[in-house]
VMD Tcl script that draws the C-alpha trace (Angstrom):
set ca {
  {205.42 -58.71 24.92}
  {204.69 -55.78 22.43}
  {205.03 -52.76 24.69}
  {207.58 -51.00 22.40}
  {206.70 -52.10 19.02}
  {206.03 -48.75 16.91}
  {204.01 -48.08 14.01}
  {205.62 -47.36 10.45}
  {204.38 -44.45 8.92}
  {205.86 -41.67 6.29}
  {207.59 -38.87 8.31}
  {206.09 -35.54 7.44}
  {208.97 -34.28 5.25}
  {208.44 -37.20 2.82}
  {204.74 -36.59 2.87}
  {205.51 -32.54 1.91}
  {207.89 -33.35 -0.79}
  {205.74 -36.18 -2.53}
  {202.68 -33.42 -2.61}
  {205.15 -30.93 -3.95}
  {206.52 -33.41 -6.71}
  {202.81 -34.02 -7.88}
  {202.09 -30.11 -8.39}
  {204.94 -30.16 -9.87}
  {204.41 -32.56 -12.46}
  {200.78 -31.14 -12.82}
  {203.07 -28.12 -14.16}
  {204.89 -29.81 -16.30}
  {201.80 -31.90 -18.24}
  {200.13 -28.89 -18.75}
  {202.87 -26.90 -20.10}
  {203.73 -29.82 -22.73}
  {200.06 -30.03 -23.95}
  {199.52 -26.79 -24.39}
  {196.88 -26.42 -21.47}
  {199.07 -24.15 -19.47}
  {197.50 -21.16 -21.56}
  {194.52 -21.89 -20.47}
  {195.76 -22.67 -16.85}
  {196.90 -18.75 -17.26}
  {194.23 -17.85 -18.19}
  {192.39 -19.42 -15.54}
  {194.10 -17.83 -12.60}
  {194.06 -14.55 -14.41}
  {189.70 -14.23 -14.25}
  {190.20 -15.22 -11.15}
  {192.39 -12.70 -9.38}
  {192.78 -10.57 -12.14}
  {189.07 -9.65 -13.49}
  {187.54 -11.07 -16.84}
  {187.82 -9.86 -20.05}
  {191.05 -10.03 -22.32}
  {192.27 -7.04 -23.81}
  {191.85 -6.11 -27.46}
  {195.58 -7.22 -28.24}
  {195.86 -10.41 -25.82}
  {192.54 -11.63 -27.79}
  {194.11 -10.76 -31.11}
  {197.21 -12.91 -29.56}
  {195.28 -15.65 -28.49}
  {193.03 -15.28 -32.72}
  {196.19 -15.35 -34.45}
  {197.65 -18.47 -32.68}
  {195.15 -20.61 -33.54}
  {195.53 -19.35 -36.93}
  {199.05 -20.57 -37.17}
  {198.21 -23.31 -35.21}
  {196.21 -24.13 -38.03}
  {198.02 -23.53 -41.17}
  {201.38 -25.50 -39.31}
  {199.24 -28.40 -38.62}
  {196.19 -28.32 -40.84}
  {193.90 -29.79 -37.90}
  {190.60 -28.47 -38.35}
  {190.15 -28.15 -34.47}
  {192.02 -24.70 -34.23}
  {189.74 -23.80 -37.71}
  {186.77 -24.30 -35.08}
  {188.34 -22.69 -32.29}
  {189.18 -19.70 -34.65}
  {185.65 -19.49 -35.88}
  {183.50 -20.83 -32.62}
  {185.59 -19.49 -29.56}
  {183.79 -16.40 -27.86}
  {186.08 -14.42 -26.32}
  {185.19 -11.59 -23.60}
  {186.95 -8.85 -24.78}
  {187.82 -5.78 -22.58}
  {187.68 -2.66 -24.67}
  {187.75 0.27 -22.64}
  {190.92 -0.93 -19.93}
  {189.05 -1.64 -16.89}
  {189.05 -5.30 -16.57}
  {185.47 -6.32 -17.23}
  {184.21 -7.81 -20.61}
  {182.63 -5.16 -22.39}
  {181.87 -7.05 -25.78}
  {182.15 -11.27 -26.54}
  {183.40 -11.40 -29.62}
  {184.75 -13.98 -32.05}
  {188.07 -13.86 -33.86}
  {186.67 -13.05 -36.84}
  {184.86 -10.02 -35.64}
  {188.20 -8.57 -34.29}
  {189.53 -6.21 -36.17}
  {193.43 -6.70 -35.51}
  {193.18 -10.30 -36.41}
  {192.56 -12.14 -39.74}
  {193.09 -15.30 -41.00}
  {192.68 -15.83 -44.52}
  {194.20 -19.26 -44.52}
  {191.14 -20.05 -42.37}
  {188.60 -17.87 -43.81}
  {189.26 -18.57 -47.48}
  {189.64 -22.31 -47.14}
  {186.46 -24.66 -47.97}
  {186.31 -27.68 -45.31}
  {184.89 -31.20 -45.87}
  {181.65 -30.64 -45.50}
  {181.80 -28.21 -48.62}
  {181.32 -24.74 -46.89}
  {184.49 -22.06 -47.21}
  {185.47 -20.27 -43.84}
  {184.00 -19.69 -40.37}
  {180.67 -21.16 -42.05}
  {181.71 -24.65 -41.85}
  {181.35 -24.56 -37.89}
}
mol new
graphics top color blue
foreach p $ca { graphics top sphere $p radius 0.5 }
foreach p [lrange $ca 0 end-1] q [lrange $ca 1 end] { graphics top cylinder $p $q radius 0.2 }
display resetview
């Protein structure tokens, strides 16, 4: 009676297309929320060693500074002042020093270092 009944299910092609679509969706969300940069850095540390070059560290700090200047959000000032950057000074792809943005010679942000924050403290001392 039920000999010819076949089970229904998703084909392998459909499952593969769904997995790829979800992966692309995750990449788009990361790119649009600003998390893509951190994702790229994370992948880079896995495959390319640790430690940012001085130039990349300075660019990251300048990004925090310009984001703070544009938005006025204290989050970017806090990252500028408190995030420890593992810096590769000699180019061997290994961390030589751990520095804060205000310690990197190529990066300066007078907007943050001269600003008096809500707690009454000036510059990075506010964090």
